[in-house]
RODRENKE-250828 format. One record per residue (C-alpha): residue number from 1; residue in three letters; z, x, y. Coordinates in nm, 4 decimals, m for minus. Layout:
[r NUM, "ALA", [Z, X, Y]] ...
This chain:
[r 1, "UNK", [m0.0207, m0.0191, m0.0048]] [r 2, "UNK", [m0.0918, 0.1326, 0.3627]] [r 3, "UNK", [0.1059, 0.1446, 0.6379]] [r 4, "UNK", [m0.1193, m0.1795, 0.7969]] [r 5, "UNK", [m0.0226, m0.4025, 0.4680]] [r 6, "UNK", [0.3158, m0.3209, 0.4718]] [r 7, "UNK", [0.3670, m0.4207, 0.8208]] [r 8, "UNK", [0.1522, m0.7225, 0.7613]] [r 9, "UNK", [0.3510, m0.8107, 0.4660]] [r 10, "UNK", [0.7128, m0.7747, 0.6907]] [r 11, "UNK", [0.5294, m1.0383, 0.9723]] [r 12, "UNK", [0.4130, m1.2343, 0.6834]] [r 13, "UNK", [0.7601, m1.2102, 0.5199]] [r 14, "UNK", [0.9559, m1.2939, 0.9200]] [r 15, "UNK", [0.7223, m1.5703, 0.9316]] [r 16, "UNK", [0.7765, m1.7668, 0.6138]] [r 17, "UNK", [1.1565, m1.7340, 0.6718]] [r 18, "UNK", [1.1324, m1.9084, 1.0073]] [r 19, "UNK", [0.8702, m2.1650, 0.7954]] [r 20, "UNK", [0.6254, m2.0903, 1.0992]] [r 21, "UNK", [0.3048, m2.0336, 0.9353]] [r 22, "UNK", [0.1966, m2.3952, 0.9861]] [r 23, "UNK", [0.1620, m2.2808, 1.3707]] [r 24, "UNK", [m0.0386, m1.9463, 1.2570]] [r 25, "UNK", [m0.3708, m2.1165, 1.1908]] [r 26, "UNK", [m0.6458, m1.8993, 1.3031]] [r 27, "UNK", [m0.7123, m2.0437, 1.6146]] [r 28, "UNK", [m0.4041, m2.0383, 1.7735]] [r 29, "UNK", [m0.3409, m1.6862, 1.6565]] [r 30, "UNK", [m0.6444, m1.6081, 1.8373]] [r 31, "UNK", [m0.5110, m1.7312, 2.1260]] [r 32, "UNK", [m0.1635, m1.5796, 2.1218]] [r 33, "UNK", [m0.3723, m1.2623, 2.0892]] [r 34, "UNK", [m0.5493, m1.3413, 2.4493]] [r 35, "UNK", [m0.2538, m1.4604, 2.5857]] [r 36, "UNK", [m0.0539, m1.0904, 2.4828]] [r 37, "UNK", [m0.3237, m0.9391, 2.5783]] [r 38, "UNK", [m0.2997, m1.0627, 2.9697]] [r 39, "UNK", [0.0698, m0.9875, 2.9149]] [r 40, "UNK", [m0.0054, m0.6623, 2.9013]] [r 41, "UNK", [m0.2531, m0.6427, 3.1467]] [r 42, "UNK", [m0.0266, m0.8054, 3.3661]] [r 43, "UNK", [0.1827, m0.4743, 3.3410]] [r 44, "UNK", [m0.0845, m0.2790, 3.5456]] [r 45, "UNK", [m0.1647, m0.5301, 3.7858]] [r 46, "UNK", [m0.1721, m0.3304, 4.1551]] [r 47, "UNK", [0.0007, m0.0422, 4.0152]] [r 48, "UNK", [m0.0868, 0.2801, 3.8735]] [r 49, "UNK", [m0.1137, 0.3777, 3.5144]] [r 50, "UNK", [0.1837, 0.5762, 3.5164]] [r 51, "UNK", [0.3809, 0.2909, 3.7040]] [r 52, "UNK", [0.3337, 0.0815, 3.4017]] [r 53, "UNK", [0.7031, 0.0244, 3.2160]] [r 54, "UNK", [0.6194, 0.1863, 2.8687]] [r 55, "UNK", [0.8925, m0.0165, 2.7197]] [r 56, "UNK", [0.7336, m0.3229, 2.7804]] [r 57, "UNK", [0.3623, m0.1808, 2.7541]] [r 58, "UNK", [0.5365, m0.0929, 2.3807]] [r 59, "UNK", [0.6762, m0.4605, 2.3265]] [r 60, "UNK", [0.3453, m0.6567, 2.4347]] [r 61, "UNK", [0.1442, m0.4002, 2.2142]] [r 62, "UNK", [0.3392, m0.5337, 1.8998]] [r 63, "UNK", [0.2799, m0.8261, 2.0076]] [r 64, "UNK", [m0.0686, m0.7639, 1.9890]] [r 65, "UNK", [m0.0601, m0.5953, 1.6708]] [r 66, "UNK", [0.1511, m0.8510, 1.4977]] [r 67, "UNK", [m0.0902, m1.1481, 1.5773]] [r 68, "UNK", [m0.4328, m0.9749, 1.5142]] [r 69, "UNK", [m0.2205, m0.8584, 1.1404]] [r 70, "UNK", [m0.1348, m1.2340, 1.1021]] [r 71, "UNK", [m0.5324, m1.3251, 1.1315]] [r 72, "UNK", [m0.6859, m1.0710, 0.9195]] [r 73, "UNK", [m0.4338, m1.2164, 0.6712]] [r 74, "UNK", [m0.5967, m1.5576, 0.7353]] [r 75, "UNK", [m0.8970, m1.4291, 0.6886]] [r 76, "UNK", [m0.8341, m1.1399, 0.3834]] [r 77, "UNK", [m0.9302, m0.8774, 0.5753]] [r 78, "UNK", [m0.8437, m0.5198, 0.5153]] [r 79, "UNK", [m0.7648, m0.3683, 0.8586]] [r 80, "UNK", [m0.8550, m0.0306, 0.7638]] [r 81, "UNK", [m1.2011, m0.1661, 0.6522]] [r 82, "UNK", [m1.2909, m0.3514, 0.9100]] [r 83, "UNK", [m1.1571, m0.0966, 1.2149]] [r 84, "UNK", [m1.3657, 0.2001, 0.9591]] [r 85, "UNK", [m1.7046, m0.0077, 1.0113]] [r 86, "UNK", [m1.6718, m0.0928, 1.3750]] [r 87, "UNK", [m1.6271, 0.2904, 1.3925]] [r 88, "UNK", [m1.9210, 0.3633, 1.1791]] [r 89, "UNK", [m2.1395, 0.0873, 1.4102]] [r 90, "UNK", [m2.0161, 0.2042, 1.6814]] [r 91, "UNK", [m2.1107, 0.5803, 1.6220]] [r 92, "UNK", [m2.4977, 0.4561, 1.5623]] [r 93, "UNK", [m2.4802, 0.2333, 1.9008]] [r 94, "UNK", [m2.2987, 0.5609, 2.0792]] [r 95, "UNK", [m2.4583, 0.8791, 1.9031]] [r 96, "UNK", [m2.2846, 1.1763, 2.0778]] [r 97, "UNK", [m2.6130, 1.3598, 2.2250]] [r 98, "UNK", [m2.6792, 1.0657, 2.4375]] [r 99, "UNK", [m2.3337, 0.8713, 2.5016]] [r 100, "UNK", [m2.0830, 1.2004, 2.5657]] [r 101, "UNK", [m1.9161, 1.2230, 2.9023]] [r 102, "UNK", [m2.0589, 0.8417, 3.0491]] [r 103, "UNK", [m1.9810, 0.5041, 3.0555]] [r 104, "UNK", [m2.2841, 0.3357, 3.0338]] [r 105, "UNK", [m2.3305, 0.0682, 2.7875]] [r 106, "UNK", [m2.5559, 0.1544, 2.4788]] [r 107, "UNK", [m2.7828, m0.0222, 2.5881]] [r 108, "UNK", [m2.8054, 0.1652, 2.8949]] [r 109, "UNK", [m2.8129, 0.5348, 2.7105]] [r 110, "UNK", [m3.1944, 0.6521, 2.7792]] 
C-alpha cells in the first residue's frame, strides 16, 4: 500500500465512522475541492507570497488533498497512475526544448 492509499483509507475510516459518506457524492466532493481552493487563494489575496500564513496554507492544502482523495475513491482511481499519466501527457505537450523557461501555453510554443 502506498502513501496515497494509506491516507485514502484513513479518510474513508474517518468519514465512515461519522456516517458522512451520504454527503460525499462526486459532485459535492468536486465542489468542496473548489471551495477549499478558493479558501487557499484567499490566504494570498493582497499579500506577497511570503506573507501568507503557512499554518493556514497547510490546513487548506490538507482539505484539498483530502477531498481529492475521496473523489478518486468514488471513481476507483489510482492516484499514482493518474498523476503519472498527466505528467506524461504534459511532457508531450511541453517538450523541454520548446518550453524551458517560458510560461507560454503548449499551443503557443513554436
